C-alpha positions in Angstrom: 61.0 -2.9 5.2 60.5 -3.5 8.7 57.2 -4.8 10.3 55.6 -5.6 13.2 54.2 -9.0 13.1 50.5 -9.5 14.5 50.3 -13.2 13.7 52.5 -16.1 13.4 53.5 -16.4 9.7 55.8 -19.4 8.9 59.2 -18.5 7.6 58.6 -15.1 8.3 58.3 -14.9 12.0 56.1 -14.9 15.4 53.6 -12.7 16.5 55.1 -9.7 18.6 58.3 -9.7 16.4 59.9 -7.1 14.2 61.1 -8.5 11.2 62.3 -7.4 7.7 60.5 -8.3 4.4 60.4 -7.0 0.9 58.3 -4.2 0.5 56.3 -6.1 -1.9 55.3 -8.7 0.1 54.4 -6.5 2.9 52.4 -4.4 0.9 50.7 -7.1 -1.3 50.4 -9.9 1.4 51.3 -9.2 5.1 49.2 -5.9 5.3 45.9 -7.0 3.6 45.8 -10.0 5.5 46.3 -7.9 8.7 49.2 -10.4 9.6 51.5 -7.4 10.1 51.6 -3.8 10.4 54.6 -1.2 9.3 57.2 -0.9 12.0 56.7 3.0 12.5 57.2 5.1 15.9 53.4 5.8 15.8 52.2 2.1 15.2 54.9 0.8 17.7 53.1 3.3 20.3 49.6 2.1 19.4 50.4 -1.6 19.7 52.2 -1.0 23.3 49.2 1.0 24.1 47.0 -1.5 23.1 49.0 -4.3 25.1 48.9 -2.5 28.3 45.0 -2.1 27.7 44.6 -5.8 27.0 46.9 -7.0 30.1 44.8 -4.4 32.6 41.7 -6.0 30.9 42.8 -9.4 31.3 43.5 -8.7 35.0 40.1 -7.3 35.6 38.8 -10.2 34.0 40.7 -12.6 35.8 39.9 -10.9 39.2 36.3 -11.0 38.4 36.2 -14.7 37.8 38.1 -15.3 41.0 35.6 -13.4 43.1 33.0 -15.4 41.0 34.6 -18.5 41.8 34.8 -18.0 45.9 31.1 -16.9 45.5 30.2 -20.0 43.9 31.9 -22.5 46.7 29.5 -21.6 49.2 26.0 -21.8 46.9 23.9 -24.7 47.5 20.9 -24.9 45.0 18.0 -27.0 46.0 15.9 -28.7 43.5 12.4 -30.3 44.0 11.8 -33.2 41.9 9.3 -36.0 41.6 10.8 -39.1 43.1 9.8 -43.0 43.2 9.3 -44.8 46.1 13.0 -46.0 46.2 14.2 -42.6 46.2 15.4 -42.2 42.7 14.2 -39.3 40.3 11.7 -39.9 37.8 14.2 -38.2 35.4 17.5 -36.8 36.2 19.0 -33.4 37.1 20.2 -31.7 33.7 22.6 -28.6 33.3 19.9 -26.5 32.2 18.3 -27.1 35.3 21.6 -25.9 37.4 21.7 -22.8 34.7 18.3 -21.7 35.7 19.1 -22.1 39.5 22.4 -19.9 39.1 20.7 -17.7 37.0 17.9 -17.1 39.7 21.0 -16.0 41.8 22.4 -13.6 39.5 25.2 -15.9 38.2 25.0 -16.1 34.4 26.8 -19.5 33.0 26.3 -21.4 29.9 25.0 -25.3 30.1 28.3 -26.2 28.6 30.4 -25.1 31.5 28.4 -27.5 33.8 30.1 -30.6 34.8 28.5 -33.6 36.3 30.6 -36.2 38.0 28.1 -38.8 37.7 24.4 -38.2 36.8 22.2 -37.2 39.5 19.4 -39.5 39.6 18.9 -39.5 43.6 17.7 -37.7 46.6 20.5 -35.9 48.7 23.5 -33.5 48.0 25.6 -34.1 45.0 28.8 -31.9 43.9 28.5 -30.2 40.6 31.7 -28.5 38.9 31.2 -25.0 37.3 34.3 -24.5 34.5 34.6 -20.8 34.7 38.1 -21.2 33.3 40.8 -23.6 32.6 42.0 -23.1 36.3 39.1 -22.2 38.0 36.4 -25.0 38.7 34.6 -24.2 41.8 32.2 -27.0 42.9 28.6 -25.9 43.9 26.1 -28.3 46.3 22.9 -29.3 44.6 20.6 -30.4 47.3 17.9 -32.8 45.4 14.6 -33.0 47.7 11.5 -35.0 47.2 8.6 -32.8 46.1 5.3 -33.5 48.1 2.6 -35.0 45.6 -0.9 -33.3 46.3 -3.8 -35.7 46.0 
């Protein structure tokens, strides 16, 4: 029986290949585990349509991520924080702080996507990297200003 491999199976075939296997092996092992489907014309047409749809979705997603990366390059986030006399912050700017500031600008990211070159513990401008994908890592400017204390 000819089957279209959906996933890699050692000593049988790789995903995307059409391979010939025993009927029992296909019926009892490959099909129940969704590792392969029978290579009929209708299945092949459905798979081709799915591949085209997934390709289009991937292209749309990558273009949206690219637009977001361009938008983030010009973003300046301002954080007000309490400061010691020597200009150091009482705490440090956290990834959660960055996520909250980005959320206020309608940009939703996960705190795990925030990458600091070094811990932000001083007043001034700092660069923070947002990892959108493996290739797109725009940097946003984080401006830390001293919070005026009212007595």
